[in-house]
C-alpha positions as CSV (number, residue, x, y, z in Angstrom):
1,M,0.0,0.0,0.0
2,T,2.6,2.5,-1.1
3,Q,4.0,4.1,-3.9
4,T,4.9,5.9,-6.7
5,A,6.4,8.9,-5.0
6,H,6.7,11.1,-8.0
7,D,9.4,13.0,-6.1
8,H,12.1,14.0,-8.5
9,I,15.8,14.2,-8.1
10,E,17.1,17.2,-10.0
11,A,14.0,17.2,-12.2
12,P,11.2,19.8,-12.7
13,S,8.7,20.1,-9.8
14,E,5.5,18.3,-10.1
15,S,3.5,20.7,-8.0
16,G,3.5,23.3,-10.8
17,V,6.0,25.5,-9.0
18,D,9.5,25.9,-10.4
19,P,11.8,27.2,-7.6
20,G,14.4,28.0,-10.3
21,E,12.1,30.8,-11.6
22,Q,12.1,32.6,-8.2
23,P,15.6,32.2,-6.7
24,E,14.8,34.7,-4.0
25,Q,11.8,32.8,-2.8
26,A,12.7,30.5,0.1
27,T,9.2,28.8,0.5
28,F,6.7,27.0,-1.5
29,E,3.0,26.3,-1.1
30,S,1.2,23.0,-0.7
31,L,-2.3,22.7,-2.2
32,D,-5.5,20.8,-1.5
33,P,-5.9,18.9,-4.7
34,R,-9.7,18.9,-4.3
35,T,-10.0,22.6,-4.5
36,G,-6.6,24.1,-5.4
37,E,-6.7,25.9,-2.1
38,V,-3.4,26.7,-0.4
39,V,-3.1,24.7,2.8
40,G,0.5,25.4,3.8
41,N,3.7,27.2,3.2
42,H,7.0,25.4,3.6
43,P,10.7,26.1,3.3
44,I,12.8,25.2,0.3
45,H,15.8,23.7,2.0
46,D,19.0,24.1,0.1
47,A,22.1,21.8,0.2
48,A,23.7,23.7,3.1
49,H,20.6,23.2,5.2
50,V,20.3,19.5,4.3
51,T,24.0,19.0,5.2
52,E,23.5,20.7,8.5
53,A,20.4,18.6,9.3
54,V,22.5,15.4,8.6
55,R,25.3,16.8,10.8
56,S,22.9,17.4,13.7
57,A,21.4,13.9,13.2
58,R,24.8,12.4,13.3
59,G,25.5,13.9,16.7
60,A,22.1,12.8,18.0
61,Q,22.7,9.3,16.7
62,R,25.3,8.4,19.3
63,W,22.8,9.4,22.0
64,W,19.9,7.5,20.4
65,E,22.0,4.3,19.9
66,G,23.2,4.6,23.5
67,L,19.6,4.3,24.8
68,G,19.7,0.7,23.8
69,F,16.8,-1.3,22.5
70,S,14.8,-0.9,25.7
71,G,15.3,2.8,25.9
72,R,14.4,3.3,22.2
73,K,11.3,1.1,22.6
74,Q,10.1,3.3,25.5
75,R,10.4,6.4,23.3
76,L,8.8,4.7,20.2
77,D,6.0,3.3,22.3
78,A,5.3,6.8,23.6
79,W,5.2,8.1,20.0
80,R,2.8,5.3,19.1
81,K,0.5,6.2,21.9
82,L,0.6,9.9,20.9
83,L,-0.2,9.0,17.3
84,T,-3.1,6.8,18.4
85,R,-4.6,9.6,20.5
86,R,-4.3,12.2,17.7
87,I,-5.2,9.9,14.8
88,D,-7.9,12.3,13.5
89,E,-5.6,15.2,13.6
90,A,-3.1,13.4,11.5
91,A,-5.8,12.2,9.2
92,G,-6.9,15.8,8.6
93,V,-3.4,16.8,7.5
94,I,-3.3,13.8,5.1
95,C,-6.7,14.6,3.7
96,S,-5.8,18.3,3.2
97,E,-2.7,17.5,1.1
98,T,-3.8,14.3,-0.8
99,G,-7.6,14.8,-1.0
100,K,-8.2,11.2,0.0
101,P,-11.4,10.3,1.9
102,L,-11.1,10.6,5.7
103,D,-11.5,6.9,6.4
104,D,-8.8,6.1,3.9
105,A,-6.5,8.5,5.8
106,R,-7.5,6.8,9.1
107,L,-6.8,3.4,7.7
108,E,-3.4,4.5,6.6
109,L,-2.6,5.7,10.1
110,V,-3.9,2.5,11.7
111,L,-1.3,0.7,9.7
112,V,1.4,3.2,10.7
113,I,0.6,2.6,14.3
114,D,0.7,-1.2,14.0
115,H,4.0,-1.2,12.1
116,L,5.5,1.2,14.7
117,H,4.5,-1.2,17.5
118,W,6.0,-4.2,15.7
119,A,9.3,-2.5,14.9
120,A,9.8,-1.2,18.5
121,N,8.9,-4.6,20.0
122,K,10.9,-6.9,17.7
123,A,14.1,-4.9,17.1
124,D,15.9,-6.4,20.1
125,G,15.2,-10.0,19.2
126,V,16.1,-9.5,15.5
127,L,19.2,-7.3,15.8
128,R,20.9,-8.1,19.1
129,K,24.2,-10.0,19.4
130,R,23.8,-13.8,19.0
131,K,26.2,-16.7,19.1
132,V,26.8,-18.8,15.9
133,S,28.6,-22.1,15.6
134,P,32.2,-21.7,14.6
135,G,32.3,-25.2,12.9
136,V,34.7,-28.0,13.4
137,L,37.7,-26.3,11.8
138,M,37.4,-23.3,14.1
139,A,36.3,-25.0,17.2
140,N,38.6,-22.9,19.4
141,Q,36.7,-19.7,18.4
142,A,33.7,-18.1,19.9
143,A,31.7,-16.6,17.1
144,T,29.0,-13.9,17.3
145,V,27.1,-11.7,14.9
146,E,25.4,-8.4,15.8
147,Y,23.4,-5.9,13.7
148,L,24.6,-2.4,14.3
149,P,22.9,0.8,13.1
150,F,24.3,2.5,10.0
151,G,24.2,5.9,11.6
152,V,22.1,8.5,9.8
153,V,19.4,7.2,7.3
154,G,18.0,9.5,4.7
155,V,14.4,8.8,3.6
156,I,12.7,10.2,0.4
157,G,9.0,9.5,0.6
158,P,5.9,9.6,-1.7
159,W,2.7,11.5,-1.7
160,N,0.1,8.8,-2.2
161,Y,0.6,7.2,1.2
162,P,2.5,10.1,2.8
163,A,2.6,8.6,6.3
164,F,2.4,4.8,5.8
165,T,5.0,4.4,3.1
166,P,7.9,6.5,4.6
167,M,7.2,5.1,8.1
168,G,8.0,1.7,6.7
169,S,11.6,3.0,6.6
170,I,11.5,5.6,9.4
171,A,10.1,3.4,12.1
172,Y,12.3,0.5,11.4
173,A,15.4,2.7,11.0
174,L,14.7,4.4,14.3
175,A,14.1,1.0,16.1
176,A,17.5,-0.2,14.7
177,G,19.3,2.7,16.4
178,N,19.6,5.1,13.5
179,T,18.6,8.7,13.3
180,V,16.6,9.9,10.3
181,V,16.5,12.8,8.0
182,F,13.2,12.7,6.0
183,K,12.5,14.5,2.7
184,P,8.7,14.2,2.0
185,S,7.2,14.8,-1.4
186,E,6.7,18.4,-2.3
187,L,3.0,17.6,-2.6
188,T,2.7,16.4,1.1
189,P,5.3,18.3,3.1
190,A,2.9,19.0,6.0
191,V,2.5,15.3,6.7
192,G,6.2,14.9,7.1
193,E,6.5,17.9,9.3
194,W,3.6,16.7,11.5
195,L,5.3,13.3,12.0
196,A,8.6,15.0,13.0
197,K,6.9,17.5,15.3
198,T,5.0,14.8,17.2
199,F,8.2,12.7,17.5
200,A,10.0,15.7,19.0
201,E,7.2,15.9,21.6
202,V,8.2,12.5,23.0
203,V,12.0,12.8,22.2
204,P,12.8,16.5,22.9
205,E,16.4,16.0,23.9
206,Q,18.1,15.5,20.5
207,P,17.3,15.9,16.8
208,V,16.8,12.2,16.2
209,F,14.2,12.6,13.4
210,E,14.4,15.7,11.2
211,V,12.5,16.8,8.1
212,V,13.8,18.8,5.1
213,T,11.4,20.1,2.5
214,G,11.6,21.2,-1.1
215,F,11.8,19.9,-4.6
216,G,14.1,17.7,-6.5
217,E,17.2,19.7,-5.6
218,T,16.5,19.0,-1.9
219,G,16.3,15.3,-2.6
220,A,19.5,15.3,-4.5
221,A,21.2,17.2,-1.7
222,L,20.1,14.5,0.7
223,C,21.6,11.9,-1.5
224,R,24.9,13.8,-1.4
225,S,24.8,14.9,2.2
226,G,26.8,12.0,3.7
227,V,23.9,9.9,5.0
228,D,24.9,6.3,5.7
229,K,22.0,4.8,3.8
230,L,19.2,6.2,1.7
231,A,15.7,4.7,1.4
232,F,13.6,5.9,-1.6
233,T,10.1,5.2,-2.7
234,G,9.0,6.5,-6.1
235,S,9.0,6.0,-9.8
236,T,11.5,3.7,-11.5
237,E,13.0,6.5,-13.5
238,T,13.5,8.7,-10.4
239,G,14.8,5.7,-8.5
240,K,17.6,5.3,-11.1
241,R,18.5,8.9,-10.7
242,V,18.7,8.4,-6.9
243,M,20.9,5.4,-7.3
244,A,23.2,7.3,-9.7
245,T,23.5,10.2,-7.3
246,C,24.2,7.9,-4.3
247,A,26.8,6.0,-6.3
248,E,28.9,9.2,-6.3
249,T,29.7,8.4,-2.7
250,L,28.9,4.7,-2.6
251,T,26.0,5.4,-0.3
252,P,23.9,2.2,-0.1
253,V,20.3,2.5,-1.2
254,L,16.9,0.8,-0.7
255,V,14.7,1.5,-3.7
256,E,10.9,0.7,-3.9
257,C,9.5,1.7,-7.2
258,G,6.4,1.3,-9.4
259,G,4.3,-1.7,-10.1
260,K,1.9,-3.1,-12.6
261,D,0.3,-5.6,-10.3
262,A,-1.7,-8.5,-11.6
263,L,-4.6,-10.4,-10.2
264,I,-5.2,-14.0,-11.4
265,V,-8.7,-15.5,-11.2
266,D,-8.9,-19.3,-11.4
267,A,-11.9,-21.3,-12.6
268,D,-12.7,-22.4,-9.1
269,A,-12.4,-19.0,-7.5
270,D,-15.1,-17.3,-5.4
271,L,-16.0,-14.9,-8.1
272,R,-17.9,-12.4,-6.0
273,A,-15.0,-12.1,-3.6
274,A,-12.5,-11.9,-6.4
275,A,-14.5,-9.1,-8.1
276,E,-14.8,-7.1,-4.9
277,A,-11.0,-7.5,-4.3
278,A,-10.2,-6.5,-7.9
279,V,-12.3,-3.3,-7.6
280,W,-10.9,-2.4,-4.2
281,G,-7.4,-3.1,-5.3
282,A,-7.8,-1.1,-8.5
283,M,-9.9,1.8,-7.3
284,S,-9.1,2.5,-3.6
285,N,-7.1,5.7,-3.1
286,A,-8.3,6.6,-6.6
287,G,-5.9,3.9,-7.9
288,Q,-2.9,5.7,-6.6
289,T,-1.3,2.6,-5.0
290,C,1.9,0.9,-6.2
291,I,0.5,-2.5,-5.2
292,G,-2.9,-1.7,-6.6
293,V,-4.5,-4.1,-9.1
294,E,-3.9,-2.8,-12.6
295,R,-4.2,-6.1,-14.6
296,V,-6.6,-9.1,-14.2
297,Y,-6.1,-12.4,-15.9
298,V,-9.3,-14.4,-15.6
299,V,-9.8,-17.9,-16.9
300,E,-12.1,-18.0,-19.9
301,A,-14.7,-20.3,-18.3
302,V,-15.7,-17.7,-15.7
303,A,-14.6,-14.5,-17.4
304,D,-18.1,-13.3,-18.4
305,R,-19.5,-13.6,-14.9
306,F,-16.4,-12.1,-13.3
307,L,-16.4,-9.1,-15.7
308,E,-20.1,-8.6,-15.0
309,L,-19.5,-8.5,-11.2
310,V,-16.6,-6.1,-11.6
311,A,-18.6,-3.8,-13.8
312,E,-21.5,-3.7,-11.4
313,R,-19.3,-2.8,-8.4
314,A,-17.1,-0.3,-10.1
315,A,-20.1,1.5,-11.6
316,E,-21.4,2.2,-8.1
317,L,-18.3,4.2,-7.0
318,R,-18.2,7.9,-7.1
319,P,-15.3,10.3,-6.7
320,G,-15.6,13.5,-4.8
321,G,-14.1,16.0,-2.4
322,E,-16.3,15.2,0.6
323,P,-15.0,13.1,3.5
324,G,-17.4,10.2,2.7
325,A,-16.6,9.9,-1.1
326,D,-15.6,6.5,-2.4
327,L,-12.6,8.0,-4.2
328,G,-10.7,11.2,-3.8
329,P,-9.0,13.3,-6.5
330,I,-5.9,12.5,-8.5
331,T,-3.3,14.1,-6.1
332,M,-0.7,14.9,-8.7
333,P,-2.2,17.0,-11.5
334,S,0.1,15.7,-14.3
335,Q,-1.1,12.1,-13.7
336,V,-4.6,13.0,-15.0
337,D,-3.1,13.3,-18.5
338,V,-1.4,9.9,-18.1
339,I,-4.6,8.2,-17.1
340,R,-6.5,9.8,-20.0
341,H,-3.9,8.8,-22.5
342,H,-3.8,5.2,-21.3
343,V,-7.6,4.9,-21.6
344,D,-7.7,6.5,-25.0
345,D,-4.8,4.4,-26.3
346,A,-6.4,1.2,-25.1
347,V,-9.7,2.0,-26.9
348,R,-7.8,3.1,-30.1
349,L,-6.0,-0.2,-30.2
350,G,-9.2,-2.2,-30.0
351,G,-10.0,-2.3,-26.3
352,R,-13.5,-1.9,-24.9
353,A,-14.6,0.3,-22.0
354,V,-17.1,-1.7,-20.0
355,V,-17.4,1.0,-17.4
356,G,-16.5,4.6,-18.0
357,G,-14.1,5.8,-20.7
358,S,-12.3,8.9,-21.7
359,H,-15.2,11.0,-20.5
360,S,-14.6,9.7,-17.0
361,V,-11.4,11.7,-16.7
362,R,-12.3,15.2,-15.4
363,S,-9.5,16.8,-13.4
364,P,-9.0,16.6,-10.6
365,F,-11.4,13.6,-10.3
366,V,-11.5,10.4,-12.4
367,E,-14.4,8.0,-12.3
368,P,-13.8,4.3,-12.4
369,V,-12.8,2.8,-15.8
370,V,-13.0,-0.9,-16.5
371,L,-11.3,-2.0,-19.8
372,T,-11.3,-5.3,-21.5
373,D,-10.0,-6.8,-24.8
374,V,-7.0,-4.5,-24.4
375,P,-3.9,-5.6,-26.5
376,A,-0.9,-6.6,-24.4
377,D,1.3,-3.9,-25.9
378,A,-1.2,-1.1,-25.0
379,E,0.2,1.3,-22.4
380,A,-2.8,0.6,-20.2
381,A,-1.8,-3.1,-20.1
382,A,2.0,-2.6,-19.8
383,E,2.7,0.7,-18.0
384,E,1.7,1.9,-14.6
385,T,-1.5,4.0,-14.9
386,F,-1.8,5.0,-11.3
387,G,-5.5,5.8,-11.5
388,P,-8.9,4.2,-10.8
389,T,-8.7,1.9,-13.9
390,I,-8.4,-1.8,-14.4
391,V,-7.7,-4.0,-17.5
392,V,-9.4,-7.4,-17.5
393,D,-8.0,-10.0,-19.9
394,R,-9.2,-13.5,-20.6
395,V,-6.8,-16.5,-20.5
396,A,-7.2,-20.1,-21.4
397,D,-6.0,-21.3,-17.9
398,V,-4.2,-20.0,-14.9
399,D,-0.9,-21.2,-16.3
400,E,-1.3,-18.7,-19.1
401,G,-2.3,-16.1,-16.4
402,V,1.0,-16.7,-14.5
403,E,3.0,-16.4,-17.8
404,R,1.2,-13.1,-18.7
405,A,1.6,-11.7,-15.2
406,N,5.3,-12.5,-15.2
407,S,5.8,-10.8,-18.6
408,S,5.9,-7.4,-17.0
409,R,9.2,-5.5,-16.3
410,Y,7.8,-4.8,-12.9
411,G,7.5,-7.3,-10.0
412,L,6.1,-5.7,-6.9
413,G,2.9,-7.5,-5.7
414,A,0.3,-9.8,-7.1
415,T,-3.0,-11.4,-6.1
416,V,-4.4,-14.9,-6.8
417,F,-8.0,-16.1,-6.3
418,S,-8.1,-19.9,-6.4
419,R,-9.7,-22.4,-4.0
420,S,-7.3,-25.3,-4.9
421,R,-4.0,-23.9,-6.3
422,G,-3.5,-20.6,-4.5
423,A,-0.2,-21.3,-2.8
424,E,1.2,-23.1,-5.9
425,L,0.4,-20.2,-8.2
426,A,1.7,-17.6,-5.7
427,R,5.2,-19.3,-5.6
428,R,5.4,-19.2,-9.4
429,L,4.9,-15.4,-9.6
430,R,7.9,-13.2,-10.1
431,T,7.0,-10.6,-7.4
432,G,8.0,-9.6,-3.9
433,M,4.6,-10.3,-2.4
434,V,1.5,-12.2,-3.2
435,A,-2.0,-12.2,-1.6
436,V,-4.1,-15.4,-2.0
437,N,-7.9,-14.9,-1.9
438,S,-7.4,-11.4,-0.6
439,V,-5.9,-8.2,-1.9
440,I,-3.0,-6.0,-0.6
441,S,-3.2,-7.9,2.7
442,F,0.6,-8.5,2.9
443,A,1.2,-4.7,3.4
444,A,-0.9,-4.9,6.6
445,V,1.2,-7.7,8.2
446,P,4.1,-6.0,10.0
447,A,6.2,-9.2,10.1
448,L,6.2,-9.6,6.3
449,P,9.0,-8.0,4.2
450,F,7.8,-5.6,1.6
451,G,9.6,-4.9,-1.7
452,G,9.9,-5.9,-5.3
453,V,12.1,-7.2,-8.1
454,G,13.0,-5.9,-11.6
455,D,11.9,-2.4,-12.3
456,S,10.0,-2.4,-9.0
457,G,13.3,-2.0,-7.1
458,F,15.2,-3.9,-4.5
459,G,15.6,-4.1,-0.7
460,R,12.9,-4.6,1.9
461,I,11.0,-2.6,4.4
462,H,8.8,-4.2,7.2
463,G,9.5,-7.3,9.1
464,A,12.8,-8.7,10.3
465,D,14.2,-8.1,6.8
466,G,13.2,-4.5,7.1
467,L,14.9,-4.1,10.5
468,R,18.1,-5.7,9.1
469,E,17.9,-3.4,6.1
470,F,18.8,-0.5,8.4
471,A,21.6,-2.3,10.2
472,R,25.0,-3.5,9.2
473,P,26.0,-7.0,10.4
474,Q,29.2,-7.2,12.3
475,S,30.9,-10.6,12.7
476,V,33.3,-11.2,15.6
477,T,35.5,-14.2,16.5
478,R,37.3,-14.6,19.8
479,T,40.0,-17.2,20.5
480,K,39.1,-19.3,23.4
481,F,42.1,-21.6,23.5
482,R,45.1,-22.5,21.3
483,I,44.9,-25.5,18.9
484,P,47.8,-27.6,17.7
485,L,46.8,-27.3,14.1
486,N,47.0,-23.5,13.3
487,P,47.5,-22.9,9.6
488,M,47.2,-19.2,9.9
489,T,50.8,-18.4,10.9
490,F,54.2,-18.5,9.2
491,S,55.4,-20.6,12.2
492,R,53.2,-23.6,11.2
493,S,55.0,-26.9,10.6
494,S,55.1,-28.6,7.2
495,R,52.6,-31.2,8.5
496,T,50.0,-28.8,9.6
497,V,48.2,-28.3,6.3
498,R,48.5,-32.0,5.4
499,Q,46.8,-32.9,8.7
500,L,44.2,-30.3,8.2
501,V,43.4,-31.7,4.7
502,R,43.1,-35.2,6.2
503,L,40.7,-33.8,8.8
504,V,38.5,-32.2,6.2
505,Q,38.5,-35.4,4.1
506,L,37.4,-37.4,7.1
507,V,34.7,-35.0,8.3
508,R,33.5,-33.4,5.1
509,G,34.2,-36.0,2.5
510,R,31.5,-38.4,3.4
């Protein structure tokens, strides 16, 4: 439930404001996409400010790490309780900058709170020092491995889930003992500022979690600022630029990019449940979800009924700016043209709109669009649309569905509806996550790692893998006693290696 943070690195701003045109202006406005109303004014932080933020965070990191797992857990638990008490306040900030319905913002924050709880409670067990067996050849050694914090972690977050997605990095990085400098999307800066402000209420002593705001230049400055690791969520193209910038200093990166997630419907599936999941997966958050359903491959034998159920449900949904609307607006104005182009291109190439069509795209809102008979090379079938649209395609069997799903250059998430073959089909999909007989459920399980393959990026947030993503393993051996066969010295005898070879042949050659 994250995604395409269209937050550029050294690229034109996507909020319609070009800071280069007004070099004397040190602030920018955030807008309510439902109305165009100005809802906030925020600093454009330059490279010097970003560098200073990282320097301050580095000083705070020694203190934060020194609290130990139990001390950090106490602080993170206090933050979690504060977020829980003020969930409606946070939801209001999210709604004002994304336009999403109030309950969608609340749901996002529920997931934030649950993940924060998991990270704080599990960090000790996952990362603490543990003994490992030294093996027969090094029996005189005591061996341990420990996961130590990197230091300062930079996070560049998206606008579509401006709290949940970056917190998948922020919460886990903090729990692992790092300090964090967060650059939110220029479309949702107030959400980032609100998170940092509330954290400072429970951790006032040191600048453990700081926020820098601005455009692509601010993001590029964070990449070059000397952070010890950088976590990015956004488009594949921007992710490549982030990697290239971080490569200048060999700064390690975690990159979670776009998706073109598929849903496979088997002949024995619960069609009503599958249709409901397909519509929710495609249309929730106005389709602005990286792990949202964009493609469906349904077995021919049940395709007509499935398509009928999808069309009925999608046709009931209405976008709007009121808190109870089914769908909110398209948050990033330029995405409206992408959605319109994908729909028009699909129909031009022979596709059929079962629900909606080009007329459904009326900025800033887009009504649900259900397409079928769309050629595989159409942009709506191959490229990320990031709107409330869905392409339903017929396949002879689920094996063809798996093949078609795996043909994408993306590999983030997927969904399978099948009563008898769900687990088998899931394992064959080239994706980082799969939901069987549900949709997007893996994002709500804190213990599960989240991330993709291919053009969807690499690295993992969430779960034990997510905690280890923000820590560096350190291996230590300690000599307990001397052994007669020590090959690692120039004082060894001529027989030492021969005897060692015989030992290996005896123990490992069976």
